[in-house]
C-alpha positions in Angstrom: -51.6 -1.5 49.6 -48.0 -2.4 50.6 -45.8 -4.8 48.8 -43.5 -7.6 49.7 -41.9 -10.7 48.2 -43.9 -13.9 48.9 -43.7 -14.3 52.3 -45.4 -13.2 55.5 -43.4 -11.2 58.0 -40.9 -13.8 59.5 -39.1 -11.6 62.1 -41.4 -12.0 65.0 -44.8 -12.5 65.8 -47.6 -11.1 63.6 -49.9 -9.1 65.1 -53.8 -9.3 64.0 -53.8 -5.5 62.7 -55.8 -3.9 60.3 -54.0 -3.9 56.9 -53.5 -0.3 56.8 -52.0 -0.2 60.3 -49.9 -3.3 59.6 -48.3 -1.6 56.4 -47.9 1.5 57.8 -45.9 0.1 61.0 -44.0 -2.1 58.5 -43.1 0.9 56.5 -42.3 3.2 59.4 -40.0 0.6 60.6 -38.1 -0.5 57.6 -38.8 2.0 54.7 -35.9 4.6 55.5 -32.9 2.5 55.0 -31.5 -0.1 52.6 -33.4 1.3 49.7 -36.4 0.4 51.7 -36.0 -3.4 50.7 -37.0 -4.7 54.0 -40.3 -2.8 54.0 -41.4 -3.8 50.3 -39.5 -7.3 49.9 -39.4 -9.8 52.7 -40.1 -8.1 56.0 -37.2 -7.5 57.9 -35.1 -10.3 56.3 -31.4 -9.5 55.9 -30.1 -7.3 53.2 -28.6 -10.1 50.9 -32.1 -12.0 51.2 -34.1 -8.7 50.0 -31.4 -7.8 47.4 -31.6 -11.1 45.6 -35.3 -10.9 45.8 -35.3 -7.4 44.3 -32.7 -8.4 41.4 -34.9 -11.4 40.6 -38.0 -9.3 40.2 -36.3 -6.8 37.9 -35.0 -9.4 35.8 -38.5 -11.0 35.6 -40.1 -7.8 35.0 -37.5 -6.8 32.4 -39.6 -6.9 29.2 -41.9 -3.9 30.8 -39.2 -1.9 32.4 -36.2 -1.8 29.8 -37.5 0.4 26.9 -38.8 3.7 26.4 -42.5 4.0 26.6 -45.4 6.6 26.3 -48.6 6.7 28.1 -49.7 6.2 31.5 -49.0 3.8 34.0 -50.4 3.1 37.4 -48.3 1.4 40.4 -50.2 -0.4 42.5 -48.7 -1.1 46.1 -45.8 1.4 45.0 -43.9 1.2 48.2 -41.1 3.4 48.4 -41.3 3.8 44.5 -39.1 1.4 43.1 -41.1 0.7 40.0 -42.7 4.0 39.8 -39.2 5.7 39.1 -38.3 2.9 36.5 -41.7 3.7 34.7 -41.1 7.6 35.0 -37.5 7.0 33.5 -38.8 5.3 30.7 -41.0 8.4 29.9 -44.5 7.3 31.4 -47.0 9.3 33.0 -46.9 7.6 36.5 -49.2 7.4 39.5 -48.2 5.3 42.1 -50.8 4.0 45.2 -50.3 2.6 48.5 -52.1 1.7 51.4 -49.4 3.3 53.8 -49.1 7.2 53.8 -45.3 6.8 55.1 -44.5 4.7 51.8 -46.4 7.2 49.9 -44.0 10.0 51.7 -41.1 8.0 51.0 -41.9 7.6 47.3 -42.6 11.2 46.9 -39.6 12.1 48.4 -37.5 9.7 46.3 -39.4 10.7 43.1 -38.5 14.7 43.7 -35.0 13.6 44.4 -34.8 12.1 40.9 -36.5 14.8 39.3 -39.5 13.0 38.3 -42.9 14.3 38.3 -44.8 11.1 39.3 -48.0 11.8 41.4 -48.3 9.6 44.6 -51.8 8.6 46.2 -52.6 6.8 49.5 -55.3 4.4 48.4 -56.7 0.6 48.9 -56.7 -1.4 45.8 -59.9 -3.0 46.8 -61.9 0.3 46.5 -59.3 2.2 44.5 -61.2 4.8 42.4 -58.7 7.0 40.0 -60.6 9.1 37.7 -58.8 7.8 34.7 -57.7 4.8 33.0 -54.2 3.5 32.5 -52.2 2.1 29.6 -50.3 -0.2 32.0 -50.8 -1.4 35.4 -48.3 -2.9 37.4 -49.0 -5.0 40.5 -46.0 -6.6 42.4 -46.7 -8.7 45.2 -50.1 -7.2 46.4 -52.7 -9.6 45.9 -50.9 -12.3 47.8 -51.5 -9.9 50.7 -55.3 -10.0 50.5 -56.1 -12.9 52.6 -59.9 -13.3 51.5 -60.4 -14.6 48.3 -63.5 -12.7 47.1 -61.8 -9.5 48.0 -58.8 -10.6 45.7 -61.2 -11.3 42.8 -62.7 -7.8 43.4 -59.4 -6.3 43.6 -58.4 -7.8 40.3 -61.8 -6.8 38.7 -61.0 -3.2 40.1 -57.7 -3.1 38.2 -59.3 -4.3 34.9 -61.7 -1.4 35.3 -58.9 1.1 35.5 -57.4 -0.5 32.2 -57.7 1.7 28.9 -58.4 0.0 25.7 -55.8 -2.6 24.9 -53.8 -1.5 28.1 -52.0 -4.3 30.1 -52.0 -5.6 33.5 -48.7 -7.0 34.9 -48.8 -8.9 38.0 -46.1 -10.3 39.9 -47.5 -12.7 42.7 -46.8 -15.9 44.4 -48.6 -18.2 42.0 -47.2 -21.8 42.6 -48.1 -24.4 40.4 -47.9 -26.9 43.4 -49.5 -26.4 47.1 -47.4 -24.0 49.2 -49.7 -23.3 51.6 -47.3 -24.2 54.6 -46.3 -20.6 54.1 -49.5 -18.7 54.3 -50.2 -16.6 57.2 -52.6 -14.1 58.3 -51.1 -11.4 56.1 -50.2 -13.8 53.2 -51.8 -16.1 50.8 -50.3 -18.3 48.0 -53.0 -18.9 45.4 -52.3 -21.2 42.4 -51.5 -20.0 38.8 -55.0 -21.4 37.5 -56.7 -19.3 40.0 -55.0 -16.2 38.5 -56.0 -17.7 35.0 -59.5 -18.1 35.7 -59.9 -14.8 37.6 -58.3 -12.6 34.9 -60.4 -14.3 32.3 -63.5 -13.9 34.2 -62.6 -10.2 34.7 -62.6 -9.7 30.9 -58.7 -9.8 30.4 -56.9 -12.0 27.9 -53.3 -13.7 29.3 -50.5 -12.5 27.1 -47.5 -14.2 28.7 -46.4 -15.8 32.1 -42.9 -15.6 33.2 -41.0 -17.1 36.1 -39.1 -15.5 38.9 -37.6 -17.8 41.3 -37.9 -21.6 40.5 -35.1 -22.6 42.9 -37.3 -24.0 45.7 -34.9 -23.2 48.8 -37.0 -20.3 50.2 -40.2 -22.0 50.3 -38.3 -24.6 52.2 -36.8 -22.5 54.5 -39.6 -19.9 55.2 -42.1 -22.2 57.3 -39.3 -23.0 59.8 -37.6 -19.6 59.9 -39.2 -18.1 63.0 -38.3 -21.3 65.0 -34.5 -21.2 64.4 -32.2 -19.3 66.7 -31.4 -15.6 65.6 -27.8 -16.2 64.2 -28.7 -19.2 62.5 -31.7 -17.4 60.9 -29.5 -14.9 59.4 -26.9 -17.6 58.3 -29.8 -19.7 56.5 -31.6 -16.9 55.0 -27.9 -15.4 53.3 -27.0 -18.8 52.1 -30.4 -19.6 50.7 -30.0 -16.3 48.8 -26.7 -16.8 47.5 -27.2 -20.2 46.3 -30.4 -19.2 44.7 -29.6 -16.1 43.1 -27.6 -17.0 40.1 -30.0 -19.7 39.1 -33.1 -17.6 39.6 -31.4 -14.7 37.8 -30.2 -16.6 34.9 -32.7 -19.0 33.9 -35.8 -18.0 36.4 -37.8 -16.2 33.8 -37.9 -19.2 31.5 -39.0 -21.9 34.0 -42.5 -20.4 34.7 -43.9 -23.8 35.6 -41.7 -24.3 38.5 -41.3 -20.9 39.7 -43.3 -19.8 43.0 -43.7 -16.3 42.0 -44.7 -15.7 38.5 -45.1 -12.7 36.5 -48.6 -12.6 34.7 -49.2 -10.2 31.8 -52.8 -9.7 30.7 -54.2 -7.2 28.3 -57.7 -5.8 28.0 -59.4 -5.8 24.6 -59.1 -2.9 22.3 -62.3 -1.3 21.6 -62.7 -0.6 17.8 -64.7 2.2 17.1 -66.7 1.8 13.8 -66.2 4.7 11.4 
């Protein structure tokens, strides 16, 4: 599944396409340049806007991306490989999965350039069957693009089934504490944090922590009106929103989970203890 950051495409009319075709078109249009951020962050938005999103995501995911680690990792919705390469650099054996073949092509190319031996596969989170279990599964802004609630529950159950004993599932998704359905679209659903809590517990996982990403409220206020604005004004307001929000979100966003639109939710599978 491709990834994005909390909004539906905002740079034109959204076509009703099958998910695989939608993400493949998006990848081929935006995955080559600007580090691929317009493809894997906010669809076609200005560079500063997507750079700010990427920076705040890295900050929020810091506890899982900073220290050397061993074991296996699955990067679901790996896009162009921005998280896969970081996990590989920490010493993990990484498998990246994405719905778009072109995303996988770009991720594989970047991995080879960086000298990492990560494995990349084309696949759908809803039907994914990798014949192994993982110590860490990272899923960044993927579930919010599964618009059918039952399919989203099934996707989380599928991820839980791919966790090893004691393994961690780390999600970064739009999970507002308040109703932000004004940003919903044909390709995006914001589900509340309570939905994620209940679903993770139902899938047999224990929530370890919740961290904030972007508590500054300007982006959810701008996005519902973005497409109706004149072109030059769009760019000005998008960049201004990013410039104003970034210092606040980056400095204290992780500590304001309650007020954050996106959240990092870390959950763990119980360890299976074998009696001697």
